[in-house]
NUGUVEX-793365 format. One record per atom (N, C-alpha, C): residue in one letter; x, y negated, z. Coordinates in steps of 0.1 Angstrom, whole numbers, plus 5000, padded with zeros to 4 digits. Example, Ala and Ser with C-alpha at 12.3 -4.5 7.8 and 13.67 -1.06 7.14 Angstrom:
BEGIN
A513250575078;A512350455078;A513250335078;S512850225071;S513750115071;S512950005079;
//
This chain:
BEGIN
M500850125000;M500050005000;M500849875000;K502049885008;K502949765008;K503449734994;T503849844987;T504349834973;T503349764964;L502149814966;L501049754957;L500849604960;R500949564973;R500749424977;R501849344970;V503149394971;V504249314965;V504049304950;V503649414944;V503549404929;V502349314926;G501249324934;G500149234931;G500549084933;S501349054943;S501748914945;S502648864934;L503548954929;L504348914918;L503548884906;A502548964904;A501648944892;A500948814892;V500548774905;V499848644906;V500848534903;V502048544908;V503048444906;V503348434891;A503548544885;A503848544871;A502748484862;A501548514866;A500348464859;A500348304860;A500648264872;A500648114875;A501648044867;M502848114866;M503948054859;M503648044844;A502848134839;A502548144825;A501548034821;L500847974831;L499847874828;L500547744823;P499847664815;P500447534811;P500647444823;A501647364823;A501947274835;A500747174836;P500247164848;P499147064850;P499546924847;A498546844844;A498846704840;A499646624850;F499346654863;F500046574873;F501546614874;A501946724868;A503346764869;A504146704857;Q503446644848;Q504046584836;Q504746454840;S505846434833;S506446294834;S505646204826;V505846074829;V505045974821;V505445984806;E506646014803;E507046024789;E506346144782;Q506346254790;Q505646374784;Q504246354782;F503546274791;F502146254790;F501846164778;Y502646064775;Y502245964765;Y502746014751;K503746104750;K504246144738;K503246204729;G503046154717;G502146204707;G500646154709;K500446074720;K499046034723;K498745894716;Q497445864716;Q497045734713;Q496545654725;V496845534726;V496345444737;V495445344731;K494145344735;K493245244730;K493345114737;L493445004730;L493544864735;L492244794731;L491344784741;L490144704739;L490444564739;V489844484730;V490044334730;V488744274732;G488544194743;G487244144746;G486944014739;S487443994727;S487143874719;S487043924704;G486543834696;G486243864682;G487543874673;A487443944662;A488643964653;A488943824647;G490243804647;G490743684640;G490943564650;G490443574662;G490643464671;G491943464678;G492243364686;G493543364693;G493843474702;G492843524709;G493043634718;G493243764710;D492643784699;D492743904691;D494143904685;V494543794679;V495943784673;V497043814683;F496843754695;F497843774706;F497943924710;A496743984711;A496644124716;A497244214705;R497044184692;R497544274682;R499144264681;I499644144683;I501044134683;I501644214695;F500944204707;F501444274718;F501344424715;A500244474709;A500144614706;A501244664697;K501744584688;K502744624679;K504144644686;H504344574697;H505644584704;H505544674716;L504344704721;L504244784733;L504844924732;P504645004721;P505145134721;P506645154724;K507445064720;K508845084722;K509245064737;H508345004745;H508644984759;H507845084768;L506945164763;L506145254771;L506745394768;P507145464779;P507745604777;P506845694768;G507445764759;G506745844750;G506245774737;A506445644737;A506045564725;A504745604718;P503645594726;P502345634720;P501945534709;T500945574701;T500345484691;T499345404698;I499245274695;I498345184701;I497245154691;V495945174694;V494845154685;V494045044691;V493844934683;V493144814688;V491644824684;Q490744794693;Q489344794691;Q488744664697;N488044584688;N487444464693;N486044494698;V485844434710;V484444444717;V484144304722;P483644214713;P483544074717;P482344034724;A481344124726;A480044074731;A480144024746;A479243924748;A479043864762;A480343814768;G481143744760;G482343684766;G483343784772;G483343904766;G484244004771;G483744094782;V482544064787;V481944154798;V481744294793;V481244314781;V481044444776;V482244524775;A483344464770;A484644534769;A485144574783;T485044494792;T485444524806;T484644624812;A483344624810;A482444724816;A482644854810;Q482944854797;Q483344984790;Q484545044796;L485544954798;L486845004804;L486645064818;Y485744994825;Y485545034839;Y484745154841;N483745174832;N482745284834;N482845404824;T483345384812;T483245494802;T484545534796;Q485645454797;Q486945484791;Q487645574801;P488545664795;P489345754804;P490245674813;R490445734825;R491145674836;R492545734837;D493045784826;D494345854827;D495545774821;G495245644818;G496345564812;G496345554797;T495245614791;T495145604776;T494145494772;A493745414781;A492845304777;A493145184785;I493445074779;I493644944785;I492944834778;A492944714783;A492144604776;A492944474778;A492744394767;A493144254767;A491844174769;V491644114781;V490344054784;V490543904785;M489343834785;M489443694786;M489743654800;R490343534802;R490743494815;R489543464825;T488343464819;T487143444827;T486743574835;I487243684830;I486743814835;I487043834850;P488243814855;P488543844869;P487543784879;M487143664877;M486143604886;M484743614882;M484443684871;M483143684865;M482043744875;P482343854883;P481343904892;P480943804903;L481843704905;L481543604916;L480643494911;L480443484898;L479843364893;L478443394887;V478043514886;V476743554880;V475943634890;E474643614890;E473843694899;E473543834895;K473443854882;K473243994877;K474444074878;D474244204878;D475344304879;D476144314866;V477444284866;V478244294854;V478844434852;N478544524861;N478944664860;N480444684861;F481144594868;F482544624872;F482944534884;D483944584891;D484444514903;D485944484899;S486244354898;S487544314894;S488644354903;R488344374916;R489344414926;R489744564924;K488844644918;K489144784916;K489744814903;L489744714894;L490544734881;L492044724884;N492844784876;N494244774878;N494844674868;W495244564873;W495744454865;W497144474861;L497444474848;L498844504843;L499644374843;G499044264843;G499844134842;G499144044832;S499743924831;S499343824821;S500543764814;L500343724802;L501543684794;L501643534791;N500743454797;N501043314796;N499943234805;K500243104807;K499243014813;K498642944801;E497442884804;E496742824794;E496242684798;S496242594788;S495442464789;S494342474779;N493142444784;N492042444775;N491842294770;V491342284758;V491142144753;V489742134747;I489242014747;I487941984741;I488141924727;I487541984717;I487741924703;I486441894696;V486541804687;V485341784678;V485841774664;W485041814654;W485341804640;W485541664636;H486341644626;H486641504622;H485541424617;T484441494612;T483241414608;T482341374619;S482541414631;S481741374642;S481941224645;P480841164649;P481041014653;P481841004666;V482041114674;V482741104686;V484241084683;Q484740974689;Q486140944687;Q487040974699;T486540944711;T487240974723;T486341044733;F486941084744;F486241154754;F485141064760;D485440934761;D484340844766;D483040854758;D483140884745;D481940884737;D481041004741;V481441104747;V480541224750;V479741184762;F479941074769;F479141024779;F477940934774;K478140894761;K477240794755;K476240854745;R476640964739;R475741024729;R475741184730;E474641244726;E474541384726;E475541444716;T476341534720;T477341604711;T477041754711;I476841804699;I476441944698;I477642034698;V477742124707;V478942214708;V478442364708;G479242444702;G478942584701;G479642664713;T478942764718;T479542854728;T479242994726;T480043084732;T479743224732;T478843274743;G478443184751;G477443214762;G478043274774;G477243314783;G477643384795;G478643294803;S479643364809;S480643294817;S481943264809;S481843254796;S482943224788;S483343074791;D484643044788;D485042904791;D484242804783;S483942844770;S483142744762;S481842714768;N481142804774;N479842774780;N479942714794;V480842774802;V480942734816;V481442584817;Y482442554809;Y482942414810;Y481942314805;A481242344794;A480142254789;A479142224800;L478642334806;L477642324817;L478242234829;L479442274833;L480042204844;L480242054842;L480742014830;L480941874827;L479541804826;N478541864821;N477241804821;N476741784835;Q476841884843;Q476341874857;Q477041784866;T478341774865;T479141704875;T479641564870;L479941554857;L480441424852;L479441344844;G478341414840;G477341344832;G477641334817;T478441424812;T478541434797;T477241474791;K477141454778;K475841484771;K476041594760;F476741704764;F476941814755;F475641884753;K475241904741;K474041994737;K474642124734;I474342234742;I474942364740;I474142454731;V474842504721;V474242604712;V475042734714;G474342824720;G474942954724;G474743064714;G475243174717;G474943294709;G476043334699;Y477043254698;Y478143284688;Y478943404693;P479243504685;P479943624689;P481343594694;G482043494689;G483343464693;G483843334688;G485043294692;G485643164688;G485643144673;P486143244665;P486143214651;P484743174645;D483743234651;D482343204646;D482043054649;I482443004661;I482242864664;I483042774655;D484242824652;D485142744643;D484442724629;L483842844624;L483142834611;L481942744612;A481242744623;A480042664625;A480542514625;M481642484630;M482142344629;M482442304615;E483042394608;E483442364594;E482142344585;R481142424589;R479842414581;R478942294586;G479342234597;G478542124602;G477342164611;E477342294615;E476242344624;E476442284638;V477642274642;V477942214655;V479142104653;E479242024663;E480341914662;E481641964668;G481642054677;G482842084684;G482742204693;R483842214701;R484042324711;R484442254724;V483842284735;V484242234748;V485442304753;S485742424747;S486942494752;S487542574742;I488742544738;I489642634730;I491042614736;T491742724738;T493142704744;T494042634734;W494942554740;W495842474732;W496742564723;T497142684729;T497942774721;T497242834710;S495942864712;S495142924701;S494942814690;L494742694694;L494542584684;L495842574676;K496942574683;K498242554676;K498642674667;S498342794671;S498742914664;S497742954653;G496442954657;G495443004648;G494842894639;R494842774643;R494242664635;R495242544633;S496542584631;S497542474629;S497242374618;E496542434608;E496242344596;E495242234600;W494342264610;W493442164615;W494242044621;L495242074629;L496041964635;L496841894625;R497441974616;R498241914605;R497441814596;D496241864592;D495341784583;D494341694591;K494541684604;K493641604612;K492141634610;K491841764610;K490541804608;K489741804622;V490441804633;V489841794646;V490441684654;R489741634664;R490241544674;R490241614687;V491341604694;V491541654708;V491041554718;L489941574724;L489341464733;L489941474747;A490141594752;A490541604766;A491141744768;Q491841754779;Q492441884783;Q491941924797;M491942054800;M491442104812;M492442204818;A493042164829;A494042254835;A494342194849;L494942284857;L495342234871;L496442124870;T497342134860;T498342034857;T498341994842;A498541874839;A498541824825;A499641894817;N499241934805;N500241994796;N501141884790;P502441904791;P503341804786;P503341784771;E502741884764;E502641874749;E501441794745;L500641744755;L499441664752;L499541524759;P500541444756;P500641314762;P499541224757;G498941154766;G497941064763;G496541124762;V496441254763;V495141324763;V494741334777;P493541274781;P493141274795;P492841424800;N493241444813;N492941564819;N491641554827;V490641634824;V489341624830;V489441614846;L490441694851;L490541704866;L490841564872;D491441474864;D491741344869;D490541254870;L489441294863;L488241214863;L487241254874;V487541364880;V486641414890;V486841344904;K485941274909;K486041194921;K485541264934;D484441334932;D483841404944;D484741524948;P485141524961;P485941634966;P485341774964;K484041784966;K483441914964;K483441954949;D483241864940;D483341894926;D484841934923;S485741864929;S487141894927;S487442044930;Q486842084941;Q487042224945;Q486542324935;V485442284929;V484842364918;V485742374906;Y486242264901;Y487142254890;Y488442334893;E488942314905;E490242384908;E490042534909;F488942574914;F488642724914;F488542774900;L487842714891;L487742754877;L489042744869;F489742634871;F490942624864;F492042714868;A491842774880;A492842864885;A492942994876;R491843024870;R491943144861;R492843124849;Q493143004846;Q494042974835;Q495443004838;E495743024851;E497043064855;E497443204850;A496343284848;A496543414841;A495843404828;G496443344819;G495843304806;G495643414796;R496443514797;R496343634788;R496443764796;P495443794803;P495443914812;P495244044805;F495944144809;F495744284804;F495444364817;V494644474814;V494044544826;V493844694822;A493944774832;A493644924831;A492444954840;P491745064837;P490645104846;P491045144860;P490145164869;P490445214882;P491045364881;E491745404891;E492145544893;E493245594883;V493845504876;V494945544868;V496045594877;P496645714874;P497745764882;P498845664884;A499345664896;A500345564901;A501545554892;D502045664887;D503245654879;D503045594865;R501845624860;R501445564847;R501145424848;L500445384859;L500145244861;L501445164862;A502445214870;A503745154871;A504445134858;A504345244849;A504945234836;A504245134827;L502945124828;L502245024820;L502544884824;R502644864837;R503044724842;R504444694838;K505344784839;K506744764835;K506844734820;A506044814812;A506044794798;A505644654794;L504544604801;L504044474798;L505144364801;A505844384813;A506844294816;A508044294806;D508344414802;D509444434792;D509044364778;V507744384774;V507344314762;V507544164764;A507144104775;A507343964778;A508743914776;N509644004778;N511143974777;N511744024764;D510944074755;D511344124742;D511544004732;K512743984728;K513043864720;K512243864707;A512043984701;A511243994689;A509743954691;F509243994702;F507843964705;F507743814708;V508643764717;V508543624720;V508743534708;S509643574699;S509843494687;S508543494678;E507943604677;E506743614669;E505643534675;I505443534688;I504443444694;I504743304692;E506043264695;E506443124694;E506343074680;N506743154670;N506643114656;N505143084652;G504243144659;G502843114656;G502243004665;G503142934673;G502642824681;G502342864695;G502542984699;G502143024712;G503343014722;S503143064734;S504243064744;S504043184753;I505143224760;I505043334769;I505443284783;E504643324793;E504943294807;E504343414815;L505243504820;L504843624826;L504243604840;L503143664843;L502643694856;L502543844858;T503243894867;T503344044868;T502044104872;G501944234871;G500744304875;G500444284889;E501444294898;E501144264912;E500744124915;E501344034908;E500943894910;E499543864905;T499143924894;T497843914888;T496743974898;Q497144094903;Q496244164913;Q496044074925;A497144014929;A496943924941;A496143794938;L496243744926;L495443634922;L493943674922;V493643794917;V492243834918;V491743844932;E492543894941;E492143904955;E491943764961;K492743664956;K492543524961;K491243474956;Y490843504944;Y489443464939;Y488443514949;Y488543634953;Y487443704961;Y487543654975;A488643584979;A488743524993;A488243384993;T487743334982;T487243194981;T486043184991;S485943074998;S484843055008;S483443055001;P482443115008;P481143115002;P480642974998;D480942875006;D480542735003;D481042694989;V482342724986;V482842684973;V482142764962;L482042894964;L481342974954;L479942924951;K479242884962;K477842834961;K477842704952;A478842624955;A478942494947;A479242524933;V480142624930;V480442654916;V479142704909;R478442794915;R477242844909;R476242734907;A476042644916;A475142534915;A475542444904;A476842424902;A477342334892;A477042394878;L477042524877;L476842594865;L475442624861;D474542584870;D473042614868;D472442494861;P472042514848;P471542404840;P470242354845;T469542424854;T468242374859;T468442284870;
//
């Protein structure tokens, strides 16, 4: 009987050794080798966020162990909420799905009453690749010449709706400073608003990033097709001398807190994120890969040649920024929501 037990035990060991190595025993390189990684982009094709994400996708494989293929998929609906909810709820949590989301996404659940189907704190933030200054522009045919004019006449602007910058800032300016923006929502993405401006459907955009304008619509600046009326950021952009910063016009301390809260999201201007529960070693590899891309001379050159810039916020720093959003006092959040309520 003892001999049988030994033989039986050896058979079990041999059978176990013959089984494929479980996923958790794989190295990161072994896991990613030959695989595809899906990169969801929470904005429309052809816009600044899409172009940036696709350049990032081109350079990512050489910095991620195993050099997987990156497949880009645009999911522009609802200001990036749909893309983030997909990542959170339906995409695999093994490190083969990541997303380039809009900077509004991390604080989105704090600003809307309805369930957005994700918790920003449970997402795994990989980092951000620059800071942003938003600008307000109008098409050259608009009667609006300066920012002062939007307090005097109704100015029709296009937005993507929801808690996108284009919608949030238009509402905020109307509610707190008394601007007279007439908001036309429902555009799928920034390029659609741009086309609407060219067609004369709307006069302008209350929010487009300065880097997107420089890189994606440089001919507009060159040919003076648009006027830059104002900028929106915690600190004025040195590339925009003489362009007023909206924050300097806010006099009420409570309103200032609202603007500072919202402008803080521009500190992580190009955030990338993975779903919850990604294995720790793969999450660390994804975060390191993003940081390595940020220091890749070929990537930086390609972005800068298109008018963009790179300023790295690490995954850990981005995660901490999200936690800071959620630590905001209830009074400030209430004021933010009130300011954004058009009623």
